[in-house]
C-alpha positions in Angstrom: 19.6 10.9 4.2 19.5 7.7 1.7 16.8 6.0 3.8 14.8 9.3 4.0 14.6 10.1 0.2 13.5 6.5 -0.3 11.1 7.0 2.5 9.9 10.0 1.3 9.5 8.5 -2.6 7.3 6.0 -1.0 5.2 7.7 0.9 4.8 10.2 -2.3 4.0 6.8 -4.6 1.5 5.4 -1.8 -0.2 9.0 -1.6 -0.4 8.9 -5.7 -1.8 5.5 -5.9 -4.6 6.3 -3.3 -5.2 9.9 -5.1 -5.8 7.6 -8.3 -8.0 5.2 -6.7 -10.1 8.2 -5.0 -10.0 9.8 -8.6 -11.3 7.1 -10.3 -14.0 6.0 -7.6 -15.3 9.6 -8.3 -15.7 9.8 -12.0 -17.6 7.2 -12.7 -19.9 6.6 -15.8 -23.5 7.4 -15.2 -25.8 4.8 -14.0 -27.9 3.4 -17.4 -30.7 1.0 -17.6 -29.7 -2.8 -17.0 -31.2 -5.8 -16.7 -28.9 -8.0 -14.6 -27.8 -6.7 -10.9 -24.4 -8.4 -9.9 -23.3 -7.9 -6.3 -19.5 -8.6 -5.8 -18.8 -10.6 -2.4 -17.4 -9.2 0.9 -16.7 -11.1 4.2 -19.3 -12.9 5.9 -18.9 -12.8 10.0 -18.4 -15.8 11.8 -21.9 -15.9 12.6 -23.1 -16.1 9.4 -24.2 -12.7 8.8 -23.0 -10.2 6.4 -20.2 -8.0 7.3 -21.0 -4.1 7.5 -19.3 -3.8 4.0 -21.3 -7.2 2.7 -24.4 -5.2 4.3 -24.3 -2.0 2.7 -23.3 -3.7 -0.8 -26.8 -5.6 -0.3 -28.6 -2.7 0.7 -27.4 -0.6 -2.1 -28.4 -3.4 -4.5 -31.7 -3.8 -3.0 -32.2 0.0 -3.7 -31.6 -0.5 -7.3 -33.5 -3.9 -7.6 -36.9 -2.2 -6.4 -36.4 0.6 -9.3 -34.4 -1.4 -12.2 -33.1 -4.7 -12.6 -35.0 -8.2 -13.2 -32.2 -10.7 -11.6 -29.9 -10.3 -9.1 -26.6 -12.4 -8.9 -25.0 -12.7 -5.5 -21.3 -13.8 -5.8 -18.7 -15.2 -3.5 -17.6 -19.0 -2.4 -17.0 -19.6 1.3 -13.5 -18.6 2.4 -11.7 -20.3 4.8 -12.8 -18.6 8.0 -16.3 -18.4 6.6 -19.3 -20.2 8.0 -20.9 -20.7 4.7 -20.8 -19.3 1.2 -20.7 -15.1 0.6 -23.0 -15.7 -2.2 -25.7 -17.8 -0.1 -25.6 -15.7 2.7 -26.5 -12.7 0.5 -29.2 -14.6 -1.3 -30.8 -15.4 2.1 -30.3 -11.7 3.1 -32.4 -10.4 0.0 -35.0 -13.0 0.3 -35.5 -12.2 3.6 -36.0 -8.3 2.6 -38.8 -9.4 -0.1 -36.9 -10.3 -3.1 -38.5 -13.1 -4.3 -36.6 -16.4 -4.6 -36.8 -16.6 -8.6 -35.2 -13.2 -8.8 -31.8 -14.2 -6.9 -29.2 -16.2 -7.9 -26.3 -17.1 -5.6 -23.3 -18.0 -7.6 -20.6 -19.8 -4.9 -17.6 -20.9 -6.7 -15.7 -17.5 -7.1 -12.9 -16.2 -4.7 -11.9 -12.8 -6.3 -13.1 -10.1 -8.3 -12.2 -11.7 -12.0 -14.1 -14.9 -10.9 -17.5 -13.3 -9.4 -17.3 -11.6 -12.9 -16.7 -14.4 -15.0 -19.0 -16.9 -13.4 -21.4 -14.0 -13.2 -20.9 -13.7 -17.0 -21.9 -17.3 -17.7 -25.2 -16.8 -15.6 -25.9 -13.8 -17.5 -25.7 -15.5 -20.8 -27.3 -18.6 -20.0 -30.5 -16.2 -19.2 -30.3 -14.2 -22.3 -29.2 -11.0 -20.1 -27.0 -8.6 -21.4 -26.8 -5.3 -19.2 -25.1 -5.2 -15.7 -25.3 -2.8 -12.8 -22.2 -4.2 -10.5 -22.6 -3.2 -6.9 -19.8 -3.2 -4.9 -17.8 -1.2 -2.4 -17.3 2.4 -3.4 -13.7 2.4 -3.8 -13.9 -0.9 -5.7 -16.4 0.0 -8.3 -14.0 1.3 -11.3 -11.5 -1.6 -11.0 -14.5 -3.8 -11.2 -15.6 -1.8 -14.5 -12.3 -2.3 -15.8 -12.5 -6.3 -15.2 -15.9 -6.2 -16.6 -14.4 -5.2 -19.7 -12.2 -7.5 -19.5 -14.3 -10.5 -19.3 -17.0 -9.2 -21.6 -19.7 -7.6 -19.7 -21.6 -4.6 -20.8 -21.9 -2.9 -17.3 -22.0 0.3 -15.1 -21.5 0.3 -11.4 -22.9 1.6 -8.3 -21.1 1.7 -5.0 -21.9 1.7 -1.6 -20.5 4.0 0.7 -17.9 2.1 3.0 -16.4 2.9 6.6 -14.3 6.8 6.7 -12.4 5.3 9.5 -11.0 2.5 6.6 -10.4 5.4 3.7 -6.4 4.8 3.9 -6.6 1.5 4.0 -9.1 0.4 1.8 -7.8 2.8 -1.0 -4.3 1.6 -0.5 -5.1 -2.0 -0.8 -7.4 -1.0 -3.7 -4.3 0.8 -5.6 -2.2 -2.4 -5.3 -5.0 -4.3 -6.4 -5.0 -1.8 -9.8 -1.6 -2.5 -10.1 -2.0 -6.4 -10.2 -4.4 -5.9 -13.0 -2.2 -3.9 -14.8 0.8 -6.3 -14.5 -2.0 -9.2 -15.4 -3.2 -7.3 -18.5 0.3 -6.6 -19.7 0.6 -10.3 -19.7 -2.6 -11.2 -21.6 
């Protein structure tokens, strides 16, 4: 009986955490004006092309660029199993779709969301930019905006759709990332 109770409590906690992530994802502030788009990195495939998640982020950024922002900052270093830095792959993808080279800056030193945003902020400050539109996967936007607050970026967010078949995996993992954020925030 004790193990069953623990399992039930664990499942209830996991469900609550995923529900929290979904709630945050569906209750974002409205998108306002921005003078820069920040696209957060995601996996690059072994052949050097963007993963589905990364291509969806880029597509969302391209849609916003065509109507809003002046500059796109693409973020991400080269992971251990990636042939090139995420930022470089994203920059090439956007340029191949008509974004002028001067309108895309690749940040290639960051390995996580906090670093993505910290390094993007430095680029923004250098260029005199003040309001960002952060583009990432739908389930990741709310936590990214919380990190923007922590690093000092005025931002709104736009989520790209994630694969429905990964809903549980993505939302559970994102829930764990929220816990990590809360623990780090308590130490700050």
